[in-house]
DOVEX-429004 format. One record per residue (C-alpha): x, y, z; residue number from 1. Coordinates in nm, 2 decimals, padded with zeros to 4 digits, always signed. Example, Ala and Ser with C-alpha at 12.3 -4.5 7.8 and 13.67 -1.06 7.14 Angstrom:
! residues 2
<<+01.23,-00.45,+00.78>,1>
<<+01.37,-00.11,+00.71>,2>
END
This chain:
! residues 454
<<+06.94,+15.29,+32.75>,1>
<<+07.06,+15.06,+32.47>,2>
<<+07.42,+15.01,+32.36>,3>
<<+07.35,+15.20,+32.04>,4>
<<+07.20,+15.49,+32.24>,5>
<<+07.51,+15.48,+32.47>,6>
<<+07.74,+15.51,+32.16>,7>
<<+07.54,+15.81,+32.02>,8>
<<+07.54,+15.98,+32.35>,9>
<<+07.91,+15.93,+32.39>,10>
<<+07.98,+16.08,+32.05>,11>
<<+07.77,+16.39,+32.11>,12>
<<+07.86,+16.47,+32.47>,13>
<<+08.13,+16.73,+32.52>,14>
<<+08.44,+16.62,+32.69>,15>
<<+08.45,+16.72,+33.06>,16>
<<+08.73,+16.98,+33.07>,17>
<<+08.82,+16.86,+33.42>,18>
<<+08.92,+16.52,+33.26>,19>
<<+09.18,+16.70,+33.04>,20>
<<+09.48,+16.80,+33.26>,21>
<<+09.64,+17.13,+33.15>,22>
<<+09.98,+16.95,+33.11>,23>
<<+09.82,+16.71,+32.86>,24>
<<+09.92,+16.89,+32.54>,25>
<<+09.78,+16.64,+32.30>,26>
<<+09.53,+16.88,+32.16>,27>
<<+09.80,+17.15,+32.12>,28>
<<+10.03,+16.92,+31.93>,29>
<<+09.74,+16.81,+31.72>,30>
<<+09.65,+17.16,+31.63>,31>
<<+10.02,+17.25,+31.55>,32>
<<+10.08,+16.95,+31.33>,33>
<<+09.74,+17.00,+31.15>,34>
<<+09.82,+17.37,+31.09>,35>
<<+10.17,+17.30,+30.97>,36>
<<+10.06,+17.03,+30.74>,37>
<<+09.78,+17.24,+30.60>,38>
<<+10.03,+17.53,+30.54>,39>
<<+10.28,+17.30,+30.36>,40>
<<+10.01,+17.12,+30.16>,41>
<<+09.86,+17.45,+30.04>,42>
<<+10.20,+17.58,+29.94>,43>
<<+10.27,+17.25,+29.76>,44>
<<+09.95,+17.29,+29.56>,45>
<<+10.02,+17.65,+29.48>,46>
<<+10.38,+17.57,+29.36>,47>
<<+10.32,+17.25,+29.16>,48>
<<+10.49,+17.29,+28.83>,49>
<<+10.24,+17.43,+28.58>,50>
<<+10.04,+17.61,+28.86>,51>
<<+10.10,+17.99,+28.87>,52>
<<+09.98,+18.14,+29.20>,53>
<<+10.14,+18.48,+29.29>,54>
<<+10.35,+18.48,+29.60>,55>
<<+10.14,+18.75,+29.77>,56>
<<+09.84,+18.52,+29.74>,57>
<<+10.03,+18.23,+29.89>,58>
<<+10.14,+18.45,+30.18>,59>
<<+09.79,+18.56,+30.25>,60>
<<+09.68,+18.20,+30.25>,61>
<<+09.95,+18.10,+30.50>,62>
<<+09.85,+18.38,+30.73>,63>
<<+09.48,+18.28,+30.71>,64>
<<+09.57,+17.92,+30.79>,65>
<<+09.76,+18.03,+31.10>,66>
<<+09.46,+18.23,+31.21>,67>
<<+09.23,+17.94,+31.13>,68>
<<+09.44,+17.70,+31.34>,69>
<<+09.42,+17.93,+31.63>,70>
<<+09.05,+17.98,+31.58>,71>
<<+08.99,+17.60,+31.61>,72>
<<+09.20,+17.60,+31.92>,73>
<<+08.99,+17.87,+32.09>,74>
<<+08.66,+17.73,+31.97>,75>
<<+08.72,+17.36,+32.04>,76>
<<+08.93,+17.35,+32.35>,77>
<<+08.90,+17.46,+32.71>,78>
<<+09.23,+17.66,+32.69>,79>
<<+09.08,+17.96,+32.52>,80>
<<+09.33,+18.20,+32.35>,81>
<<+09.62,+18.01,+32.50>,82>
<<+09.54,+17.72,+32.27>,83>
<<+09.61,+17.93,+31.96>,84>
<<+09.92,+18.09,+32.12>,85>
<<+10.08,+17.75,+32.21>,86>
<<+09.99,+17.57,+31.89>,87>
<<+10.11,+17.88,+31.69>,88>
<<+10.45,+17.88,+31.87>,89>
<<+10.50,+17.51,+31.79>,90>
<<+10.39,+17.57,+31.43>,91>
<<+10.65,+17.85,+31.41>,92>
<<+10.92,+17.60,+31.52>,93>
<<+10.81,+17.33,+31.28>,94>
<<+10.81,+17.58,+30.99>,95>
<<+11.18,+17.63,+31.05>,96>
<<+11.23,+17.32,+30.84>,97>
<<+11.12,+17.51,+30.53>,98>
<<+11.22,+17.87,+30.61>,99>
<<+11.57,+17.80,+30.50>,100>
<<+11.43,+17.74,+30.15>,101>
<<+11.34,+18.11,+30.14>,102>
<<+11.70,+18.22,+30.17>,103>
<<+11.88,+18.32,+29.85>,104>
<<+12.23,+18.19,+29.94>,105>
<<+12.28,+17.97,+30.24>,106>
<<+12.59,+17.80,+30.11>,107>
<<+12.80,+17.84,+30.42>,108>
<<+12.76,+17.80,+30.80>,109>
<<+12.80,+18.18,+30.87>,110>
<<+12.51,+18.27,+30.64>,111>
<<+12.30,+17.99,+30.78>,112>
<<+12.35,+18.11,+31.13>,113>
<<+12.28,+18.47,+31.04>,114>
<<+11.96,+18.38,+30.86>,115>
<<+11.82,+18.16,+31.14>,116>
<<+11.91,+18.42,+31.41>,117>
<<+11.66,+18.64,+31.23>,118>
<<+11.41,+18.39,+31.09>,119>
<<+11.37,+18.18,+31.41>,120>
<<+11.23,+18.45,+31.64>,121>
<<+11.03,+18.60,+31.35>,122>
<<+10.87,+18.26,+31.27>,123>
<<+10.78,+18.18,+31.63>,124>
<<+10.65,+18.53,+31.71>,125>
<<+10.44,+18.57,+31.39>,126>
<<+10.29,+18.22,+31.41>,127>
<<+10.22,+18.25,+31.78>,128>
<<+10.06,+18.60,+31.74>,129>
<<+09.84,+18.50,+31.46>,130>
<<+09.74,+18.18,+31.64>,131>
<<+09.65,+18.38,+31.95>,132>
<<+09.45,+18.62,+31.73>,133>
<<+09.25,+18.34,+31.58>,134>
<<+09.19,+18.18,+31.92>,135>
<<+09.06,+18.51,+32.06>,136>
<<+08.79,+18.50,+31.79>,137>
<<+08.72,+18.13,+31.83>,138>
<<+08.69,+18.15,+32.21>,139>
<<+08.39,+18.38,+32.17>,140>
<<+08.20,+18.07,+32.03>,141>
<<+08.30,+17.87,+32.34>,142>
<<+08.22,+18.09,+32.63>,143>
<<+08.18,+17.79,+32.87>,144>
<<+08.53,+17.67,+32.78>,145>
<<+08.41,+17.32,+32.68>,146>
<<+08.69,+17.08,+32.58>,147>
<<+08.56,+16.93,+32.25>,148>
<<+08.90,+16.79,+32.13>,149>
<<+09.00,+16.47,+32.29>,150>
<<+09.38,+16.51,+32.33>,151>
<<+09.48,+16.15,+32.34>,152>
<<+09.29,+16.07,+32.02>,153>
<<+09.34,+16.39,+31.82>,154>
<<+09.72,+16.38,+31.81>,155>
<<+09.75,+16.03,+31.65>,156>
<<+09.46,+16.11,+31.42>,157>
<<+09.64,+16.42,+31.29>,158>
<<+09.97,+16.23,+31.25>,159>
<<+09.78,+15.97,+31.05>,160>
<<+09.63,+16.23,+30.82>,161>
<<+09.96,+16.40,+30.77>,162>
<<+10.10,+16.06,+30.66>,163>
<<+09.82,+16.01,+30.41>,164>
<<+09.93,+16.34,+30.25>,165>
<<+10.29,+16.22,+30.26>,166>
<<+10.18,+15.90,+30.07>,167>
<<+10.02,+16.13,+29.81>,168>
<<+10.34,+16.34,+29.77>,169>
<<+10.54,+16.02,+29.73>,170>
<<+10.29,+15.89,+29.48>,171>
<<+10.34,+16.21,+29.27>,172>
<<+10.72,+16.14,+29.28>,173>
<<+10.66,+15.80,+29.12>,174>
<<+10.38,+15.93,+28.90>,175>
<<+10.60,+16.20,+28.75>,176>
<<+10.90,+15.96,+28.72>,177>
<<+11.09,+16.20,+28.95>,178>
<<+11.24,+15.95,+29.19>,179>
<<+11.60,+16.03,+29.11>,180>
<<+11.56,+16.40,+29.03>,181>
<<+11.77,+16.48,+29.33>,182>
<<+12.10,+16.29,+29.30>,183>
<<+12.23,+16.31,+29.66>,184>
<<+12.10,+16.24,+30.01>,185>
<<+12.07,+16.36,+30.29>,186>
<<+12.18,+16.68,+30.11>,187>
<<+12.00,+16.83,+29.81>,188>
<<+12.24,+16.94,+29.54>,189>
<<+12.52,+17.02,+29.79>,190>
<<+12.27,+17.22,+30.01>,191>
<<+12.15,+17.10,+30.34>,192>
<<+11.80,+16.94,+30.30>,193>
<<+11.64,+17.24,+30.48>,194>
<<+11.84,+17.50,+30.29>,195>
<<+11.76,+17.42,+29.93>,196>
<<+11.64,+17.74,+29.77>,197>
<<+11.27,+17.76,+29.67>,198>
<<+11.37,+17.91,+29.33>,199>
<<+11.55,+17.58,+29.24>,200>
<<+11.25,+17.36,+29.31>,201>
<<+11.13,+17.31,+28.96>,202>
<<+11.02,+17.01,+28.75>,203>
<<+11.10,+16.67,+28.91>,204>
<<+11.32,+16.83,+29.17>,205>
<<+11.01,+16.99,+29.32>,206>
<<+10.83,+16.66,+29.36>,207>
<<+11.13,+16.48,+29.50>,208>
<<+11.25,+16.75,+29.74>,209>
<<+10.90,+16.84,+29.88>,210>
<<+10.84,+16.47,+29.94>,211>
<<+11.16,+16.46,+30.16>,212>
<<+11.04,+16.77,+30.35>,213>
<<+10.70,+16.61,+30.42>,214>
<<+10.88,+16.30,+30.53>,215>
<<+11.08,+16.50,+30.78>,216>
<<+10.76,+16.66,+30.92>,217>
<<+10.58,+16.32,+30.96>,218>
<<+10.90,+16.17,+31.11>,219>
<<+10.91,+16.45,+31.37>,220>
<<+10.54,+16.42,+31.44>,221>
<<+10.58,+16.05,+31.50>,222>
<<+10.87,+16.11,+31.74>,223>
<<+10.67,+16.36,+31.94>,224>
<<+10.37,+16.13,+31.93>,225>
<<+10.57,+15.84,+32.07>,226>
<<+10.70,+16.05,+32.36>,227>
<<+10.34,+16.18,+32.42>,228>
<<+10.18,+15.83,+32.41>,229>
<<+10.45,+15.69,+32.64>,230>
<<+10.40,+15.96,+32.90>,231>
<<+10.02,+15.96,+32.90>,232>
<<+09.91,+15.61,+32.80>,233>
<<+09.86,+15.34,+33.06>,234>
<<+09.81,+15.05,+32.82>,235>
<<+10.14,+14.89,+32.75>,236>
<<+10.06,+14.75,+32.41>,237>
<<+09.95,+15.10,+32.29>,238>
<<+10.28,+15.25,+32.41>,239>
<<+10.48,+14.99,+32.23>,240>
<<+10.26,+15.04,+31.92>,241>
<<+10.37,+15.41,+31.92>,242>
<<+10.73,+15.30,+31.95>,243>
<<+10.68,+15.06,+31.66>,244>
<<+10.55,+15.34,+31.45>,245>
<<+10.86,+15.55,+31.54>,246>
<<+11.10,+15.27,+31.45>,247>
<<+10.91,+15.22,+31.12>,248>
<<+10.93,+15.58,+31.02>,249>
<<+11.30,+15.59,+31.08>,250>
<<+11.35,+15.27,+30.87>,251>
<<+11.13,+15.43,+30.60>,252>
<<+11.34,+15.74,+30.59>,253>
<<+11.66,+15.55,+30.56>,254>
<<+11.52,+15.33,+30.28>,255>
<<+11.40,+15.65,+30.10>,256>
<<+11.75,+15.78,+30.11>,257>
<<+11.93,+15.46,+30.02>,258>
<<+11.70,+15.42,+29.73>,259>
<<+11.88,+15.72,+29.58>,260>
<<+12.24,+15.65,+29.69>,261>
<<+12.24,+15.27,+29.72>,262>
<<+12.47,+15.30,+30.02>,263>
<<+12.56,+15.54,+30.30>,264>
<<+12.76,+15.82,+30.15>,265>
<<+12.79,+16.20,+30.14>,266>
<<+12.90,+16.20,+29.78>,267>
<<+12.70,+16.40,+29.53>,268>
<<+12.83,+16.27,+29.19>,269>
<<+12.61,+16.04,+28.99>,270>
<<+12.89,+15.79,+28.94>,271>
<<+12.93,+15.74,+29.31>,272>
<<+12.56,+15.64,+29.35>,273>
<<+12.40,+15.31,+29.30>,274>
<<+12.02,+15.37,+29.29>,275>
<<+11.81,+15.08,+29.39>,276>
<<+11.47,+15.01,+29.22>,277>
<<+11.42,+14.73,+29.47>,278>
<<+11.44,+14.97,+29.76>,279>
<<+11.20,+15.20,+29.58>,280>
<<+10.94,+14.92,+29.57>,281>
<<+11.00,+14.82,+29.93>,282>
<<+10.99,+15.19,+30.04>,283>
<<+10.65,+15.23,+29.88>,284>
<<+10.49,+14.92,+30.04>,285>
<<+10.66,+14.98,+30.38>,286>
<<+10.51,+15.33,+30.38>,287>
<<+10.17,+15.17,+30.35>,288>
<<+10.24,+14.94,+30.64>,289>
<<+10.36,+15.23,+30.85>,290>
<<+10.03,+15.41,+30.76>,291>
<<+09.83,+15.10,+30.87>,292>
<<+10.01,+15.10,+31.21>,293>
<<+09.92,+15.47,+31.26>,294>
<<+09.56,+15.40,+31.18>,295>
<<+09.55,+15.12,+31.44>,296>
<<+09.71,+15.35,+31.69>,297>
<<+09.47,+15.63,+31.62>,298>
<<+09.18,+15.39,+31.67>,299>
<<+09.31,+15.26,+32.00>,300>
<<+09.37,+15.61,+32.13>,301>
<<+09.02,+15.74,+32.02>,302>
<<+08.76,+15.83,+32.28>,303>
<<+08.50,+15.57,+32.17>,304>
<<+08.76,+15.29,+32.20>,305>
<<+08.84,+15.39,+32.56>,306>
<<+08.48,+15.42,+32.66>,307>
<<+08.29,+15.16,+32.86>,308>
<<+08.14,+14.99,+32.55>,309>
<<+08.14,+14.62,+32.63>,310>
<<+08.25,+14.35,+32.38>,311>
<<+07.96,+14.15,+32.25>,312>
<<+07.98,+13.77,+32.24>,313>
<<+07.90,+13.64,+31.89>,314>
<<+07.90,+13.31,+31.70>,315>
<<+08.04,+13.50,+31.40>,316>
<<+08.32,+13.68,+31.58>,317>
<<+08.59,+13.43,+31.49>,318>
<<+08.50,+13.43,+31.13>,319>
<<+08.49,+13.81,+31.13>,320>
<<+08.84,+13.82,+31.27>,321>
<<+08.98,+13.58,+31.01>,322>
<<+08.81,+13.75,+30.71>,323>
<<+08.90,+14.11,+30.81>,324>
<<+09.26,+14.03,+30.88>,325>
<<+09.27,+13.83,+30.56>,326>
<<+09.15,+14.14,+30.38>,327>
<<+09.43,+14.35,+30.54>,328>
<<+09.68,+14.09,+30.43>,329>
<<+09.55,+14.07,+30.08>,330>
<<+09.55,+14.45,+30.05>,331>
<<+09.92,+14.45,+30.15>,332>
<<+09.99,+14.19,+29.88>,333>
<<+09.79,+14.40,+29.63>,334>
<<+09.97,+14.72,+29.72>,335>
<<+10.30,+14.54,+29.68>,336>
<<+10.19,+14.43,+29.33>,337>
<<+10.09,+14.79,+29.26>,338>
<<+10.42,+14.92,+29.38>,339>
<<+10.60,+14.68,+29.14>,340>
<<+10.37,+14.78,+28.86>,341>
<<+10.44,+15.15,+28.91>,342>
<<+10.81,+15.11,+28.92>,343>
<<+10.88,+14.81,+28.69>,344>
<<+10.56,+14.73,+28.49>,345>
<<+10.50,+14.38,+28.34>,346>
<<+10.26,+14.25,+28.60>,347>
<<+09.94,+14.43,+28.51>,348>
<<+09.74,+14.11,+28.46>,349>
<<+09.85,+13.98,+28.80>,350>
<<+09.76,+14.31,+28.96>,351>
<<+09.42,+14.30,+28.81>,352>
<<+09.37,+13.94,+28.93>,353>
<<+09.46,+14.06,+29.28>,354>
<<+09.21,+14.34,+29.25>,355>
<<+08.94,+14.09,+29.19>,356>
<<+09.03,+13.90,+29.51>,357>
<<+09.04,+14.23,+29.70>,358>
<<+08.70,+14.33,+29.56>,359>
<<+08.54,+14.01,+29.66>,360>
<<+08.69,+14.01,+30.01>,361>
<<+08.59,+14.38,+30.06>,362>
<<+08.23,+14.33,+29.95>,363>
<<+08.20,+14.03,+30.18>,364>
<<+08.35,+14.20,+30.49>,365>
<<+08.19,+14.53,+30.42>,366>
<<+07.84,+14.39,+30.36>,367>
<<+07.88,+14.17,+30.66>,368>
<<+07.98,+14.46,+30.89>,369>
<<+07.72,+14.69,+30.75>,370>
<<+07.42,+14.45,+30.75>,371>
<<+07.47,+14.24,+31.06>,372>
<<+07.56,+14.50,+31.33>,373>
<<+07.24,+14.71,+31.40>,374>
<<+07.37,+14.73,+31.76>,375>
<<+07.72,+14.84,+31.67>,376>
<<+07.70,+15.16,+31.47>,377>
<<+08.08,+15.19,+31.45>,378>
<<+08.11,+14.86,+31.26>,379>
<<+07.81,+14.96,+31.05>,380>
<<+07.98,+15.28,+30.94>,381>
<<+08.31,+15.12,+30.87>,382>
<<+08.14,+14.85,+30.66>,383>
<<+07.96,+15.10,+30.45>,384>
<<+08.28,+15.30,+30.41>,385>
<<+08.46,+14.99,+30.29>,386>
<<+08.19,+14.91,+30.03>,387>
<<+08.20,+15.27,+29.91>,388>
<<+08.58,+15.29,+29.89>,389>
<<+08.63,+14.96,+29.71>,390>
<<+08.39,+15.07,+29.44>,391>
<<+08.57,+15.40,+29.40>,392>
<<+08.91,+15.22,+29.40>,393>
<<+08.80,+14.99,+29.12>,394>
<<+08.70,+15.30,+28.91>,395>
<<+09.03,+15.47,+28.99>,396>
<<+09.21,+15.15,+28.88>,397>
<<+09.03,+15.14,+28.55>,398>
<<+09.11,+15.51,+28.50>,399>
<<+09.48,+15.44,+28.57>,400>
<<+09.49,+15.16,+28.32>,401>
<<+09.33,+15.38,+28.06>,402>
<<+09.56,+15.68,+28.14>,403>
<<+09.87,+15.47,+28.09>,404>
<<+09.74,+15.30,+27.78>,405>
<<+09.76,+14.96,+27.95>,406>
<<+10.13,+14.99,+27.99>,407>
<<+10.37,+15.01,+28.29>,408>
<<+10.53,+15.34,+28.40>,409>
<<+10.58,+15.60,+28.13>,410>
<<+10.92,+15.76,+28.07>,411>
<<+10.76,+16.11,+28.04>,412>
<<+10.42,+16.11,+28.20>,413>
<<+10.21,+16.43,+28.20>,414>
<<+10.04,+16.58,+28.50>,415>
<<+09.70,+16.43,+28.43>,416>
<<+09.84,+16.08,+28.41>,417>
<<+10.04,+16.13,+28.73>,418>
<<+09.74,+16.26,+28.92>,419>
<<+09.52,+15.96,+28.81>,420>
<<+09.78,+15.70,+28.90>,421>
<<+09.86,+15.87,+29.23>,422>
<<+09.49,+15.89,+29.32>,423>
<<+09.47,+15.52,+29.26>,424>
<<+09.76,+15.47,+29.50>,425>
<<+09.62,+15.69,+29.76>,426>
<<+09.28,+15.51,+29.72>,427>
<<+09.47,+15.19,+29.80>,428>
<<+09.60,+15.35,+30.12>,429>
<<+09.26,+15.46,+30.22>,430>
<<+09.12,+15.12,+30.15>,431>
<<+09.39,+14.97,+30.37>,432>
<<+09.31,+15.22,+30.65>,433>
<<+08.94,+15.12,+30.64>,434>
<<+09.02,+14.75,+30.64>,435>
<<+09.25,+14.80,+30.93>,436>
<<+08.99,+14.99,+31.12>,437>
<<+08.73,+14.71,+31.06>,438>
<<+08.98,+14.45,+31.18>,439>
<<+09.08,+14.63,+31.50>,440>
<<+08.73,+14.75,+31.58>,441>
<<+08.59,+14.40,+31.53>,442>
<<+08.84,+14.28,+31.79>,443>
<<+08.74,+14.56,+32.02>,444>
<<+08.37,+14.52,+32.00>,445>
<<+08.32,+14.14,+31.94>,446>
<<+08.44,+13.82,+32.10>,447>
<<+08.37,+13.45,+32.03>,448>
<<+08.11,+13.29,+32.25>,449>
<<+08.36,+13.05,+32.39>,450>
<<+08.58,+13.33,+32.52>,451>
<<+08.50,+13.50,+32.85>,452>
<<+08.41,+13.87,+32.84>,453>
<<+08.70,+14.11,+32.91>,454>
END
């Protein structure tokens, strides 16, 4: 059987459920984070200023997502209905971060305690019950209890996707010029971050506060992920990569807060703050770097990476390493220029010149990976994805320039302008993710001829 056939067989074969210990809860955490992120993202879209979705409709959508998360657990894991129950219980706990927003007046400790005494068990019981119900239905499609979710790979992948949504939410903050709509941090208008009433989340406050909440979710997911990887991963460098991601998300959260206050303070008055536009720029690019680290971690934890696919000695391997990592580096430079442009303006021409360099490097690396790896379908697919994404990103960049009239950030942008510029920013993040995948997978699958096989 050829290497390509081995790879195809590897992708299609179900995971042996005996190879997934019951105490390995990577699939459960993945389902819980995915369900929670989907719930929050749906609520975000239904509550975006200018969008009118009745609250009963949103409630029904939330319940359906909970059932759907449980359904996937029963269908794709060997745990049966327990997968939906466990993931639902964790989802209920994670949702406590936003349940406080549903309270009408949580302005003192006594009211907060009373509210959570009621909401905590209700959230856990309802989410667990609906997850269990969905899993009962899903398990009927998996009578042999096949484990089709690879726990070690699913958890980092879901955390990475949640971070991509966080980047989008952050992009909307910048796109709507809402970065300083909430004047204090870590509180929100004197309320605790998780107690700010939903009724007050209007205009720029909506974008800024929801971005903070998504940041908390990603931060918690990264913490749980680091603990999980450290316990279940034998490769030392992968364990330390997960710790690196955790340190980065902590730094990123601190920078996001200090961007508003300028220094550590619990004050809420404007005159006590010293907002930093420099930190806003650094916060934006550092978030992209954090995302790239998560992408590399997700790739290293994936099932194909940990298979027995051997590295192939090649004359071109060294050149591939240099060019793919050069592309990653150039993308980070270009994303930095884009962050400066979105916050400060004045460097549009330089950003366009950088885009030309990125385009040329992407076409070179993408075409090389796509056209010269008939025996490595993974590199072929990544190369094609790179070519496709860079073309789409160029179109998004042109659209962003047209939407802004060739200017820098607008003082009062409309929703359409914010969506277009944010789509361009998210496109840059996706392009960075693909380039990172190409770089790390090239190192996994290729080696120079003068280096002994590993």
